[in-house]
PAGU-629311 format. One record per atom (N, C-alpha, C): residue number from 1; residue in three letters; atom name; y negated, x negated, z negated. Coordinates in Angstrom, 1 decimal. Layout:
n;res;atom;yy;xx;zz
NUM;ALA;CA;Y;X;Z
...
This chain:
n;res;atom;yy;xx;zz
1;ASN;N;109.7;-7.3;208.1
1;ASN;CA;110.9;-7.4;208.9
1;ASN;C;111.8;-8.4;208.2
2;GLY;N;113.0;-8.0;207.8
2;GLY;CA;113.9;-8.9;207.2
2;GLY;C;114.7;-9.8;208.1
3;HIS;N;114.4;-9.7;209.4
3;HIS;CA;115.2;-10.5;210.4
3;HIS;C;114.4;-11.6;210.9
4;LYS;N;113.3;-12.0;210.3
4;LYS;CA;112.5;-13.1;210.8
4;LYS;C;113.1;-14.4;210.4
5;LEU;N;113.1;-15.4;211.3
5;LEU;CA;113.6;-16.7;211.1
5;LEU;C;112.4;-17.6;210.7
6;ASN;N;112.7;-18.6;209.9
6;ASN;CA;111.7;-19.5;209.5
6;ASN;C;111.5;-20.6;210.6
7;HIS;N;110.3;-20.9;210.9
7;HIS;CA;110.0;-21.9;211.9
7;HIS;C;109.2;-22.9;211.2
8;ARG;N;109.7;-24.2;211.2
8;ARG;CA;109.0;-25.2;210.5
8;ARG;C;108.6;-26.3;211.5
9;GLN;N;107.6;-27.1;211.2
9;GLN;CA;107.2;-28.2;212.0
9;GLN;C;107.9;-29.4;211.3
10;PHE;N;108.3;-30.4;212.2
10;PHE;CA;109.0;-31.6;211.7
10;PHE;C;108.2;-32.8;212.2
11;HIS;N;108.4;-33.8;211.4
11;HIS;CA;107.7;-35.1;211.7
11;HIS;C;108.5;-35.9;212.7
12;LEU;N;109.8;-35.7;212.8
12;LEU;CA;110.7;-36.4;213.7
12;LEU;C;110.9;-35.5;214.9
13;LYS;N;110.7;-36.1;216.1
13;LYS;CA;110.9;-35.4;217.4
13;LYS;C;112.3;-34.9;217.6
14;ILE;N;113.3;-35.7;217.1
14;ILE;CA;114.7;-35.4;217.3
14;ILE;C;115.1;-34.0;216.7
15;ARG;N;114.4;-33.6;215.6
15;ARG;CA;114.8;-32.4;215.0
15;ARG;C;114.3;-31.2;215.8
16;GLU;N;113.4;-31.3;216.7
16;GLU;CA;113.0;-30.2;217.5
16;GLU;C;114.1;-29.8;218.5
17;ASN;N;115.1;-30.6;218.6
17;ASN;CA;116.2;-30.2;219.5
17;ASN;C;117.3;-29.4;218.7
18;PHE;N;117.2;-29.3;217.4
18;PHE;CA;118.2;-28.6;216.7
18;PHE;C;118.2;-27.1;217.0
19;PHE;N;119.3;-26.5;217.1
19;PHE;CA;119.4;-25.1;217.5
19;PHE;C;118.5;-24.1;216.8
20;PRO;N;118.4;-24.1;215.4
20;PRO;CA;117.5;-23.2;214.7
20;PRO;C;116.1;-23.4;215.1
21;VAL;N;115.7;-24.6;215.4
21;VAL;CA;114.3;-24.9;215.7
21;VAL;C;114.0;-24.3;217.1
22;ARG;N;114.9;-24.5;218.0
22;ARG;CA;114.7;-24.1;219.4
22;ARG;C;114.7;-22.6;219.6
23;VAL;N;115.5;-21.8;218.8
23;VAL;CA;115.6;-20.4;219.0
23;VAL;C;114.6;-19.5;218.2
24;THR;N;114.0;-20.0;217.2
24;THR;CA;113.1;-19.2;216.4
24;THR;C;112.0;-18.6;217.2
25;GLU;N;111.3;-19.3;218.0
25;GLU;CA;110.2;-18.8;218.8
25;GLU;C;110.7;-17.6;219.8
26;HIS;N;111.8;-17.9;220.4
26;HIS;CA;112.4;-16.8;221.3
26;HIS;C;112.8;-15.6;220.5
27;TRP;N;113.4;-15.8;219.3
27;TRP;CA;113.8;-14.7;218.5
27;TRP;C;112.7;-13.8;218.1
28;HIS;N;111.5;-14.4;217.7
28;HIS;CA;110.4;-13.7;217.3
28;HIS;C;109.7;-12.9;218.4
29;ARG;N;110.0;-13.3;219.6
29;ARG;CA;109.4;-12.6;220.8
29;ARG;C;110.2;-11.4;221.2
30;LEU;N;111.4;-11.2;220.7
30;LEU;CA;112.3;-10.1;221.0
30;LEU;C;111.7;-8.8;220.4
31;PRO;N;111.8;-7.7;221.2
31;PRO;CA;111.3;-6.4;220.6
31;PRO;C;112.1;-6.0;219.4
32;ARG;N;111.5;-5.3;218.5
32;ARG;CA;112.1;-4.9;217.3
32;ARG;C;113.4;-4.1;217.4
33;GLU;N;113.5;-3.3;218.4
33;GLU;CA;114.7;-2.5;218.6
33;GLU;C;115.9;-3.4;219.0
34;VAL;N;115.6;-4.5;219.5
34;VAL;CA;116.7;-5.5;219.8
34;VAL;C;117.1;-6.2;218.5
35;VAL;N;116.2;-6.7;217.8
35;VAL;CA;116.4;-7.5;216.6
35;VAL;C;117.1;-6.6;215.5
36;GLU;N;116.7;-5.4;215.4
36;GLU;CA;117.2;-4.5;214.4
36;GLU;C;118.4;-3.6;214.8
37;SER;N;119.1;-4.1;215.8
37;SER;CA;120.3;-3.4;216.3
37;SER;C;121.3;-3.3;215.2
38;PRO;N;122.0;-2.1;215.1
38;PRO;CA;122.9;-1.9;214.0
38;PRO;C;124.2;-2.6;214.2
39;SER;N;124.6;-3.0;215.4
39;SER;CA;125.8;-3.7;215.6
39;SER;C;125.6;-4.8;216.6
40;LEU;N;126.6;-5.7;216.7
40;LEU;CA;126.5;-6.8;217.7
40;LEU;C;126.6;-6.2;219.1
41;GLU;N;127.5;-5.2;219.3
41;GLU;CA;127.6;-4.7;220.6
41;GLU;C;126.3;-4.0;221.1
42;ILE;N;125.7;-3.3;220.3
42;ILE;CA;124.4;-2.7;220.6
42;ILE;C;123.3;-3.8;220.8
43;PHE;N;123.3;-4.8;220.0
43;PHE;CA;122.4;-5.9;220.2
43;PHE;C;122.6;-6.5;221.6
44;LYS;N;123.8;-6.8;222.0
44;LYS;CA;124.1;-7.4;223.3
44;LYS;C;123.6;-6.4;224.4
45;THR;N;123.9;-5.2;224.3
45;THR;CA;123.5;-4.2;225.3
45;THR;C;122.0;-4.2;225.5
46;ARG;N;121.3;-4.1;224.3
46;ARG;CA;119.8;-4.1;224.4
46;ARG;C;119.2;-5.4;224.9
47;LEU;N;119.8;-6.5;224.5
47;LEU;CA;119.4;-7.8;225.0
47;LEU;C;119.5;-7.9;226.5
48;ASP;N;120.7;-7.4;227.0
48;ASP;CA;120.9;-7.4;228.5
48;ASP;C;119.8;-6.6;229.2
49;VAL;N;119.5;-5.5;228.6
49;VAL;CA;118.4;-4.6;229.3
49;VAL;C;117.1;-5.4;229.3
50;ILE;N;116.7;-6.0;228.2
50;ILE;CA;115.4;-6.7;228.1
50;ILE;C;115.4;-7.9;229.0
51;LEU;N;116.5;-8.7;229.1
51;LEU;CA;116.6;-9.8;230.0
51;LEU;C;116.6;-9.4;231.4
52;GLY;N;117.3;-8.3;231.7
52;GLY;CA;117.3;-7.8;233.1
52;GLY;C;116.0;-7.3;233.6
53;ASN;N;115.1;-6.8;232.7
53;ASN;CA;113.8;-6.4;233.0
53;ASN;C;112.9;-7.6;233.3
54;MET;N;113.2;-8.8;232.8
54;MET;CA;112.4;-10.0;233.0
54;MET;C;112.6;-10.6;234.4
55;LEU;N;113.7;-10.2;235.0
55;LEU;CA;113.9;-10.8;236.3
55;LEU;C;113.2;-10.1;237.5
């Protein structure tokens, strides 16, 4: 999957608050059909469906 984000461990706690560090775990949990959406609009629609199912 070419859409995987790198998740690294840091020695300093402050770096854990950086945006790329916070979102990688959530990104990897998304279903493949959401991550591999062909456009931003389709991505948003699929993400809304997934998040709506979680409530």
